[in-house]
N, C-alpha and C positions, 0 to 999 in steps of 0.2 A: 504494500500500500504506500503510495506517495504521501508524505506528510509535509505540511508547510507551517513554519513558525514565523509569525510576523510581529513586529513591534507595533502595537496599537493599544490605546487605552480601552479597557473593558471592565466589566463587573462580574465577579463570581456569583454563584447562586446564594452564597452566604452574605452578599452585599459588600464584600471586600473588593477594593480596587486592584486591578491587575494591569500589567503592561505588555503582556505577550499573549497572542492568540494562536492556538494550535488548531489547524484545519486539516481534515482528511475525510475520505469517503471509504466506508467499510466495504467488505466483500459483497454485501447485499445491496449496495448502491445508496445507502443512507449517508447523508452528509452530516459531519459533526464539526462543532466549533467550540473549543474549550478555552477558558480564560485562566492565565497563570501569572504569578507575581514575578517570575524570573524565567529566563531562557532555560536554565538548568532544570527547573521543575517541568517545563514543557517537554524537554528531552527525556525526563524521568517517566512521563506518561507514555511516551513512545515505547520506552523500554518495557513498561508494564503491559502495554498492549501486545507487544511482540514476544514478551518473556516466556509464556507457556510453551510456545513452539520450541524454543531453545532448551527449556528444561527437560522436555521429552527426549530430545536428542542427547543431552548430557546423561540422562538416566540410562539410555540404551548403550551409550559408549561405556559407561561405568560397568554395566552388566557384562559387556563383551570383555572388557579388561579383567574383570573378576574371574570370568570363565577361563581366560587364557592363563591367568596367574595360577588358578587351581590346577589346571591341566599341566602346566610347567612344573609345579611343585610335585605332582603325582609322578611325572616322568623322572624328575630328578631323584626322588626317593627310591624309584625302582632301580635306577642305574648305579647310584652311589650308596654305599653303606658305610656306617660309622665304624671304624676299627675299634673304638673304645666301647662299643655297645656290648651288653651282656650276651654272650653267645648261647646261653641256655644251660640246662642241667647236664647235658652230655659232656661238657668240658669243665675241668677244674682249673681255676686260675693258677698260673705259674708265677711265683714272685720274681723270678729272673726275667720273665717275658710278659710284661703287663699288657702289651698290645695283642699278644696271641699269635705271633708269627711262627713260633715253633710248633704250636698245635696245628696251625694251618699247613705247614710243611709236612708234618706227620700224616695228616689227613690226605693230602695229595699223594704221598708215597703209598698209603694203604689202598687208595682208589686205583693207582697205577698197577699195584700188585694184583689186585682183583681182576683188572682188565687184561693183565698179561703183558704189560709194556715193559 
């Protein structure tokens, strides 16, 4: 919608004097003329009229970003594991090997022996 802000004396519905008139035609073809005390307030009304369209777009973008973030986090947790994580009941912690590299090497050797490598 094209908006026009003109400096012209006017009166608001409350009886207060204004200096700026915002004129526009809405989508239904109805003409509007609103009185404001400053140019900044007239621009604020334009933002209020156009605002809901932008907020819907922002909400949609936020939802898309949230979905991407959740998907990325899920993929990252699938591919990368924490070496300091508790491996479970089947392994006892070794005080000389807090990361568990020795247990991992032994496990690989056992798997290779079972497979015949």
